TIDO-336997 format. One line per 3 residues: number of its first residue (from 1); for each residue x, z, y of C-alpha. Coordinates in steps of 0.001 Angstrom, whole numbers, plus 500000, padded with zeros to 6 digits. Layout:
! residues N
NUM = X Z Y | ...
//
This chain:
! residues 497
1 = 604950 677528 174763 | 607661 680037 175591 | 608928 682603 173119
4 = 607894 685251 175679 | 604309 686261 175060 | 601765 687581 177534
7 = 602379 691112 176198 | 606087 690838 177005 | 605254 689810 180557
10 = 602949 692827 180931 | 605758 695044 179621 | 608138 693757 182288
13 = 605460 694261 184977 | 605136 697887 183917 | 608918 698308 183936
16 = 609096 696885 187479 | 606629 699549 188640 | 604021 699391 191357
19 = 604793 699913 195011 | 606091 698267 198157 | 606471 694804 196594
22 = 602797 694696 195605 | 601602 695821 199031 | 603762 693193 200746
25 = 602436 690620 198272 | 598875 691684 199135 | 599495 691150 202851
28 = 601090 687706 202398 | 598519 686427 199894 | 595758 688032 201941
31 = 596851 686162 205050 | 596752 682909 203060 | 593254 683771 201816
34 = 592154 684569 205367 | 593558 681236 206569 | 591307 679408 204112
37 = 588279 681315 205379 | 589175 680464 208977 | 589577 676764 208210
40 = 586302 676530 206282 | 584168 678508 208709 | 585550 677181 211985
43 = 583185 674172 211796 | 580108 676400 211711 | 581202 678111 214944
46 = 581946 674920 216867 | 578662 673168 215982 | 576565 674613 218860
49 = 578916 673001 221443 | 580633 670162 219556 | 577253 668582 218807
52 = 577042 667481 222452 | 580586 666116 222729 | 580390 664267 219395
55 = 576693 663325 219790 | 575619 664950 216517 | 572186 665073 214951
58 = 571231 667793 212459 | 571973 665334 209629 | 575431 664674 211132
61 = 576079 668415 211286 | 575184 668656 207603 | 577714 665907 206807
64 = 580379 667607 208916 | 579992 670987 207249 | 580040 669183 203884
67 = 583214 667175 204538 | 585639 670043 203989 | 583898 670925 200720
70 = 584208 667336 199511 | 587949 667599 200145 | 588045 670940 198341
73 = 586310 669388 195353 | 589021 666727 195130 | 591874 669152 195759
76 = 590647 671955 193494 | 591357 670387 190122 | 594410 668370 191216
79 = 596243 671317 192761 | 595077 673696 190013 | 596422 671380 187309
82 = 599735 670941 189153 | 600042 674715 189631 | 599758 675220 185857
85 = 602412 672560 185258 | 604792 672835 188233 | 604411 676405 189426
88 = 602178 678409 191733 | 604448 678885 194742 | 605402 675251 195461
91 = 601761 674126 195186 | 600679 676889 197554 | 603231 675761 200135
94 = 602098 672121 199969 | 598352 672810 199944 | 598535 675284 202841
97 = 600632 672817 204858 | 598148 669979 204200 | 595312 672259 205268
100 = 596982 673300 208523 | 598374 669909 209569 | 595146 667939 209127
103 = 593131 670812 210597 | 595224 670720 213765 | 595206 666916 214065
106 = 591398 666938 213791 | 591246 668576 217229 | 592358 665251 218767
109 = 589729 663089 217043 | 587715 661232 219711 | 584822 660281 217413
112 = 582610 661965 214858 | 583706 659794 211926 | 587430 660339 212513
115 = 586839 664078 212902 | 584880 663970 209623 | 587735 662188 207807
118 = 590393 664618 209043 | 588256 667598 208040 | 588023 666055 204569
121 = 591827 665948 204232 | 592051 669504 205507 | 589631 670428 202729
124 = 591917 668842 200130 | 594512 671452 201113 | 592044 674334 201068
127 = 590896 673228 197607 | 594354 673983 196234 | 595185 677221 197951
130 = 591997 679129 197056 | 592211 678955 193215 | 596008 679077 193075
133 = 596373 682108 195343 | 594255 684262 193011 | 596126 683079 189895
136 = 599459 683730 191595 | 598488 687182 192871 | 596860 688389 189639
139 = 599955 687560 187584 | 601998 690187 189443 | 599471 692999 188912
142 = 599569 695771 186264 | 596441 695921 184096 | 594997 699203 185400
145 = 595259 698170 189060 | 594380 694480 188772 | 590654 694720 189572
148 = 591159 696839 192685 | 594059 694714 193942 | 592215 691404 193467
151 = 589241 692954 195259 | 591579 693973 198078 | 592898 690395 198232
154 = 589340 689072 198424 | 588738 691433 201359 | 590963 689223 203491
157 = 588257 686566 203327 | 586230 688930 205495 | 589236 689234 207807
160 = 589263 685441 208102 | 585535 685443 208874 | 585995 688039 211595
163 = 589052 686259 213002 | 587222 682899 213178 | 584164 684490 214802
166 = 586272 686513 217239 | 588442 683587 218331 | 585311 681416 218718
169 = 583732 684138 220850 | 586825 684342 223073 | 587722 680634 223348
172 = 584686 678339 223064 | 582593 679781 225939 | 585563 679482 228356
175 = 584944 676092 229923 | 587915 676764 232228 | 590074 675785 229245
178 = 588627 672247 229248 | 591061 669462 230140 | 590941 665677 230484
181 = 593788 663784 228775 | 593349 660073 229385 | 590968 658906 226667
184 = 590171 662424 225431 | 588139 665228 226962 | 589857 668251 225429
187 = 586995 670755 225361 | 587443 674442 224559 | 586092 673936 221034
190 = 589008 671585 220337 | 591469 674338 221296 | 589570 676585 218885
193 = 590168 674016 216099 | 593931 674037 216847 | 594058 677841 216731
196 = 592240 677824 213395 | 595128 675849 211842 | 597789 678436 212778
199 = 597112 680863 209867 | 597504 678101 207248 | 600733 676774 208725
202 = 602250 680236 209094 | 601252 681089 205491 | 602960 677937 204196
205 = 606152 678900 206040 | 606125 682478 204695 | 605656 681337 201088
208 = 608390 678727 201475 | 610955 681169 202877 | 610262 684525 201265
211 = 607972 684528 198223 | 609083 684215 194570 | 607439 682197 191813
214 = 605034 684010 189484 | 607193 685633 186773 | 604401 685246 184215
217 = 604322 681496 184851 | 608134 681345 184598 | 608111 683107 181230
220 = 605360 680858 179872 | 607411 677860 181051 | 610513 679130 179229
223 = 612396 679977 182438 | 613237 683528 181404 | 616342 683870 183576
226 = 614365 683131 186751 | 611577 685456 185626 | 614068 688260 185075
229 = 615429 687765 188593 | 611903 688143 190027 | 611256 691302 187984
232 = 614544 692765 189220 | 613571 692117 192860 | 610195 693754 192228
235 = 611929 696753 190658 | 614321 697169 193598 | 611514 697119 196176
238 = 609246 699396 194173 | 611979 701884 193242 | 614194 701999 196314
241 = 615434 705527 195558 | 615990 704989 191828 | 619549 705194 190467
244 = 618806 703490 187134 | 618938 699678 186844 | 615958 697594 185801
247 = 615379 698003 182028 | 615537 694795 179984 | 613762 695407 176639
250 = 615221 692660 174457 | 614605 689623 176633 | 615412 686364 174839
253 = 617012 683974 177330 | 617160 680253 176749 | 620243 678316 177697
256 = 620095 675204 179827 | 621005 673160 176717 | 617967 674589 174884
259 = 615671 673658 177763 | 616990 670100 177833 | 616852 669846 174023
262 = 613233 671007 173897 | 612085 668781 176733 | 609864 665953 175426
265 = 611232 662423 175727 | 608935 659493 176427 | 609969 655888 176030
268 = 608253 653268 178109 | 606441 653680 181420 | 603168 652857 179674
271 = 603720 655679 177183 | 604686 658016 180013 | 601501 657209 181949
274 = 599395 657690 178800 | 601076 661019 178129 | 600559 662237 181710
277 = 596899 661183 181670 | 596370 663034 178398 | 598058 666115 179863
280 = 595888 665948 182986 | 592676 665808 180942 | 593783 668364 178369
283 = 592695 671428 180433 | 589145 670040 180613 | 589089 669676 176833
286 = 590344 673222 176309 | 587817 674653 178771 | 584703 673009 177376
289 = 585525 672579 173671 | 586097 675450 171265 | 586151 679201 171840
292 = 586210 679008 175648 | 583262 676620 175979 | 580430 679160 176323
295 = 582101 681202 179052 | 583120 678015 180864 | 579542 676720 180945
298 = 578261 680073 182217 | 580918 680225 184943 | 580118 676642 185925
301 = 576472 677638 186438 | 577416 680736 188428 | 579863 678889 190687
304 = 577245 676229 191396 | 574516 678750 192208 | 576573 681032 194442
307 = 578324 678172 196273 | 575086 676323 197042 | 573506 679565 198233
310 = 576375 681139 200149 | 577891 678125 201874 | 574573 676374 202351
313 = 573277 679372 204284 | 576463 680827 205799 | 577653 677620 207443
316 = 574295 677330 209189 | 573983 680926 210402 | 575327 680190 213933
319 = 572921 677273 214349 | 570001 679307 212952 | 570826 682194 215281
322 = 570915 679761 218206 | 567454 678479 217301 | 566070 682025 217221
325 = 567318 682957 220699 | 563862 682783 222303 | 562360 685071 219681
328 = 560828 684530 216261 | 562515 683689 212974 | 564859 680652 212727
331 = 562160 678659 210901 | 559194 679679 213067 | 559068 677290 216029
334 = 559557 673725 214791 | 558622 672096 218101 | 561328 674001 219961
337 = 563901 673080 217298 | 563161 669385 217609 | 563384 669500 221404
340 = 566636 671475 221358 | 568691 668403 220443 | 568135 667107 223973
343 = 569339 670353 225548 | 572761 670737 227137 | 575410 672693 225237
346 = 576694 674186 228491 | 576819 676867 229691 | 577669 678174 226238
349 = 575406 680957 225015 | 577746 683665 223741 | 575094 685548 221758
352 = 575487 683173 218817 | 579199 684101 218489 | 578482 687815 218831
355 = 575936 687532 216015 | 578410 685583 213879 | 581020 688279 214486
358 = 578583 691050 213478 | 577525 689160 210343 | 581167 688617 209326
361 = 582013 692279 209924 | 579117 693325 207684 | 581282 692231 204713
364 = 583234 695479 205098 | 580959 697851 203101 | 580813 695392 200202
367 = 584589 694977 200188 | 585189 698732 200216 | 582653 699134 197414
370 = 584416 696620 195162 | 587902 698002 195838 | 586782 701505 194815
373 = 584558 700607 191847 | 585721 697267 190421 | 588004 698841 187804
376 = 585383 701470 186904 | 582254 699328 186633 | 583769 695956 185766
379 = 583331 692519 187311 | 580512 691365 185042 | 577986 694051 186065
382 = 578899 693872 189747 | 578575 690087 189705 | 575122 690079 188139
385 = 573600 692888 190210 | 574982 691644 193536 | 573670 688103 192930
388 = 570202 689455 192186 | 570197 691584 195353 | 571520 688622 197387
391 = 568606 686548 196117 | 566156 689158 197310 | 567784 689399 200761
394 = 567563 685609 201312 | 563873 685649 200413 | 563333 688386 203010
397 = 565173 686275 205638 | 562489 683659 205026 | 559566 686074 205574
400 = 560861 688088 208583 | 559231 687511 211971 | 561786 688476 214649
403 = 565329 687564 215572 | 566497 691191 215134 | 565086 691279 211616
406 = 566796 687984 210821 | 570141 689384 211985 | 569705 692566 209947
409 = 568864 690691 206752 | 571723 688253 207376 | 574067 691249 207510
412 = 572587 692573 204260 | 573133 689170 202631 | 576704 689102 203943
415 = 577535 692595 202692 | 576048 692068 199224 | 577152 688468 198596
418 = 580786 689400 199209 | 580542 691719 196183 | 579547 688662 194133
421 = 582557 686675 195318 | 584975 689555 194750 | 583636 690122 191224
424 = 583820 686392 190493 | 587457 686311 191650 | 588307 689110 189207
427 = 586294 687767 186259 | 587554 684208 186735 | 591209 685237 186481
430 = 590635 687508 183462 | 588722 685033 181269 | 591517 682450 180837
433 = 595163 682421 179653 | 598084 681760 181979 | 598502 678087 181027
436 = 594846 677409 181926 | 594144 679918 184695 | 594747 677781 187788
439 = 593231 674691 186167 | 590099 676640 185238 | 589690 678090 188718
442 = 590358 674642 190168 | 587593 673111 188035 | 585061 675804 188892
445 = 585850 675859 192593 | 585532 672059 192495 | 582045 672427 191009
448 = 581362 675014 193709 | 582348 672480 196368 | 579836 669969 194974
451 = 577212 672693 195291 | 578373 673555 198811 | 578119 669897 199826
454 = 574605 669704 198404 | 573619 672924 200147 | 574848 671741 203541
457 = 573272 668296 203176 | 569946 669872 202140 | 570034 672199 205152
460 = 570961 669323 207459 | 568094 667161 206223 | 565373 669827 205994
463 = 566226 672577 208491 | 564204 670883 211265 | 561124 669852 209297
466 = 560900 672119 206222 | 563151 675103 206869 | 561485 677119 204086
469 = 562654 674755 201332 | 566428 675312 201607 | 565986 679074 202078
472 = 563805 679404 198985 | 566187 677155 197014 | 569068 679481 197928
475 = 567069 682512 196795 | 566133 680886 193469 | 569680 679739 192682
478 = 571192 683154 193399 | 568612 684658 191057 | 569575 682167 188337
481 = 573269 682935 188825 | 572672 686673 188515 | 570831 686218 185213
484 = 573527 683851 183862 | 576263 686418 184642 | 574746 688776 182075
487 = 575918 686353 179354 | 579615 686639 180277 | 581985 688679 178076
490 = 583193 692039 179395 | 586807 691807 180655 | 587256 695167 182369
493 = 590929 696269 182284 | 591957 693761 179604 | 595493 692393 179500
496 = 596061 688944 180995 | 597034 686549 178210
//
């Protein structure tokens, strides 16, 4: 542990001020967050047309939507652990690049199983960037602005939703973009997949060229000189008209000799492997044994409930909207659903993309609400109440009778559930110390990916025959998550440790 405590880091953050640097940081991290949303949700928008080209059944579509979450489950803990040991910035660059490269290559897959495999590897990248980006961003924020700024960062998820829906609306219906390349029919949905990889690749390049490492991580790692350099850059950008230099209140700087002297030495390769394995498992022990255990168990429950509910339902919205095109609720006419698998995917019906765009845009009121009130109300209360209201909205989706009513309630679910995610992003970063923050978020997002996989598989298996079961399961789990959130400690405007 470094001689610089968490309080010292907060002191330097205050000295650096708040201004242009933080707004630029919000835009860059927000774009990375949006890129993850685009990569995750692009599959849901290509299903109505790709199912013909890849010869997909409903069960296959459930596997396909689950594949990226399986990758995220694997990547979440691995990248989170590495970010706590090696630094936030370098892990962000690698994970975003993995996401974008495999996402783009997937557009060339000629078969369902190869497409599934490449989407899995893309998910491994997404699994790292989501937890690490929130740890990285939060460690630059002053205490009194942290809740609002993290909420603003989470808002970019909505931007990614809207971008994915908008690009799908513009590109997929245009069959004039189809091309035949030897062994591959390059349909318009494949071009859409390529375009969805651009945000991740551009984010990786921006972080590699322009962004600094988290100064809080650097101080915890004993790299005080590098941390000071970051604080000075923050100060210059935030105080461009100031004549005074950056104040340095008694910073203790280690020499290179001290760093080498204090570095642990390990003898044989066997001992080194044993030591690394122990280090890799140590975050799990700290999370679930001792003083942090109760909050970790509660967060595990909440992540499972919200991920099963949100991703299980959200990834299937375009397909459900498509099934309701002739009128009635998505679960009403089973005979038409079963016959629809023999229908042609062309010409593409654009209504499904318009409805996806509207549903994504309905996140906006919830995002504005959390930005304005997160620091006043606190993440715990917002998380619990929004999960309970989300549960109620899903139950109403089940009982509505018309397509218009389904769309309205889907928008309500979208607007309220985003409050849950924003509050969870804030609470998750505030409940753990710097040396555990990325690992903790990696573990919980990994658990969330297991839940998302289960949700998508359940929808894929039951949406044709027993549509009510997955919808009622989603409603019940969101209710359970809302009640569990009441047991979390209050963290409103506390200092990050």
